[in-house]
N, C-alpha and C positions, 0 to 999 in steps of 0.2 A: 439739303438737310443732312446733318451728320448721322452716321450709322450708329447702331446700338454699340458696336465695338468701340467707336471713337468716343462716344459719350462716356462709357465705362473706363476707357483708357485715361481720359482726362481726369475723371474722378479719382482713379487709383493713383495717378501721378501727383495730384494735389495732396492726397493723404501722405504720400511718400515725402513730399516737400515738408509737410508739417512735422512728420516723424523725424526727419534727418536735418532739418534746418538748425543752425547753431543758435544757442540761447545764451543770454548774459546772466542767467540765474544759475548759480552753482548749486549742486546737490548738497543738502545738509550733511550727508555722510562723507563728502569730499573736503569739507572745510577743516581747518586746524582746530576749531573749537567744537566739533560735532559731539564729542562725548561729555562736554561740560554743562553743568546746570547752574553754575555760579561764575561770574566774571568780575574781576576788578579791572576797570579800564582807566588808564591815565593818558590824557592827550596834552600835548604841549604846542606852543605857537610855532616852533621851528626846531631844527637840529641843535642850535646853540642855546636854546632857552634853558634857564636854570630853574624854572617853575612850571607847574602844570596843574591840571584839574583832574581829580579822581572821582569816578562814579562807579558804584557797584550795581550789577545787574543779576536778575534771576531769570532762568528760562521757564516760560509758562506755555500752555497749549497754544497761546496766541503769539508766541515769540518772546524775545527778550523784553523784560520790564525793569525799569530803573527802580532801585530800592529806595533812593532818596534823591535830593537835588545835587549831591556831591559836595566836594570841598577842595580847597587849594592844597597842594603839596609842593615840596621842593625836590629838585633833581640834581644831577651831577654838576659840579662847578664849571664843567665845559659843555654841558648840555647832554645830548644822548647820541647813540650810534647803534647800528644793527648788532644785535647779540646772537647767541646760539641758543635756540629754544625748540619749540615744536612747530614753528612756522617754516615755510619754504625759504631757502636761501635767497637773499636779495643782493643784487650787484651794485646798483646805484646808491650813493650815499655813504657816509662814514661807517666804519666798522669798529666795534669795540676791541680795545687792546688793554692789557694790564697797565694800570697806573695812568690812564689817559683822562681820568676825571669825568667820564661820560657814563650815563645810565644806559644799560642795554635796552634797545628797542626791539619789539617783536612780541611774540606770544610765548609765555613760559608757564610751566607747572609751578604750583605753590608747594613749597616744602614745609618742614615742621616749623612750628612757632618756637620762640625761645625768649628768655628773659631772666631777670634777677630773682624773681620769686620762685618758691618751690613748686607752686601750682598756680594756674590761671583759670579763668572762666572761659573755656573753649573746648570744643570736641576735636580740635586739630591735635595731631601728635605734638607734644611739648617737651622741650629739652631745657631744664634749668641750667644756667651758666654758672661756672665756678671761677674762682680766682685763677685757676690753671687752664681755663678754656681759651683756645685760640682758633681763629680761622686762618688757614694757611694761604697766604698770598704770595708765596715764593715760587715762581714758575718751575724751578728745577727740583722742587721737593716732590717726593712720591705721594705726599699728602695734600698736594695742591688742590685748592678749592674745597677742602673739607674742614669741618669744625672738629677739633680733637682736644683731648685732655692731656696736658703735658705730664700729669702724674701717671698716665698710662703709657704714652708713647715715648716719654723721656724729654728732658729739657733740650737736648741736642736736636731733637726732631723738629722743634718749633723755633729754633734759632733763626732770626731774621724776619719773623712774622711781625707785621705792624698791627695786626688785628686781634688785640686782646678783647675777649667778649665780655669781660666785666669791666667796662670802662669806668664805672663808679669807683672801683678799687684801684685802677691803674691811671686814672686821669681826673683826680680831684672831684669825685662825685658826679661825673658825667652821666647823664640820664639816657643817652641816645639808644642804648641797647636794653633798656629796662623792660621793654616789650617790643616784639617784632616777629617777622616770619621770613623764611628763606625764599628768595626768588631764584628758581633753579636755572639760572643762566650757565651755559657751558657745562652741562651735566657730565660730559665725558672728560672733563678736566684737561682740555687741550692746553698745553703750556703757553702762557703769554696771551691767551684770548680773553682773560678777565676772570676774576674770582671774587668770592665773598660778597655777593650781591643780596641785599636785604631790603625789606620795608621796615623802617624803624622810626623812632620818635625824633623830632627835630630838637636841637639844643635850644634854639630860639626861633621864633616864627620866620619862615622864609629863608633860613640859612641853607645855602647849597651844600651838597654832600660830596663824598669822594666818588660816587657812582651809584648810590642807592636812591630810594624814594623815601622821603621823610615827611612826617605829619604831626599833628597835635596828639597828645596822649589819649584824650577822650575819643578821638576818631579811631585810633589804633585799637583801643579796647572794644569798641563797637564792632569793628571789622572782625576781630578774633572771636567774638561771641557769635557772629553771624556765619562765619566760614564753617563749612562741614566737609570732611574728607569724602563722604559719600556722594557729594555733589561734584566731585572731581574739578575743583575750582582752578581757574587759570588767571594769570596776570598778563594784561595787555598794556604795552606802552608804545605810543606812536606820535610823531608830530602830526599836526592837523592835516597837512597836505597828503601825507602817506595814509592816514586813516581814511580820508575821503576816497583815495584811490583804491584801497584794498577792502573797504568795509563790506561790500556786497560779496566779492569772491571769497573772502575769508569767513563769511557768516557772522560778522560782528554787529552789535546793536547800532542803531542810528543815534549819534550824539551830535549836538550842535557844535559848530566850530568855536574854539576858544577865542576870546577877543582881548588878549592881554598885549 
């Protein structure tokens, strides 16, 4: 018969095993999305896919809850690649570079909304675009990855930029930037790592982008009405396989795999 000491030793040892055994469940405070109460999640069939599915989520006491059934969006003409955001750096897979035609993958803060109108229905910070508004996509520029007003910084400062923000005035009524918001990829503006990444309208359904995420006007307006800066919203874009791999450790909602 085991002694009192042995019985208690085995009980204590068992408790220690439970306390120190590794777990596959990440602490909510350790995940890249722990401070967010709103998520915009885009999943794509693979790295080279030019289309995806967007679903918005709200954090509740019971966890993430889908706002609706979601909808289709278009991505970069070359697919997607790891960007620079609030997620841990990833080694495997393609990495975003300036001009590669890929949408940044990962988790990103959502910046200000922008558009052609003087005001929109949204609580998000909003910046109306002018004929002189440009986003600097020139890696050597000290203004790289910033939206600037040529009337303030000077015409020479925006020389070479291909991102006029009033596309309707510069490109025959182009509606793509009529409403949108900034996806804060490469916030430190590392030269050559990619710039001027937005969610914006598509010119025609399903048309691929230069590296942004595009959608129908009605969908964009609904997102802008829903988004709240107080909820610290984040934008997530991942291929299906990466989403399934990282969903639990990154604290992401469970979403069904896209079947395109």
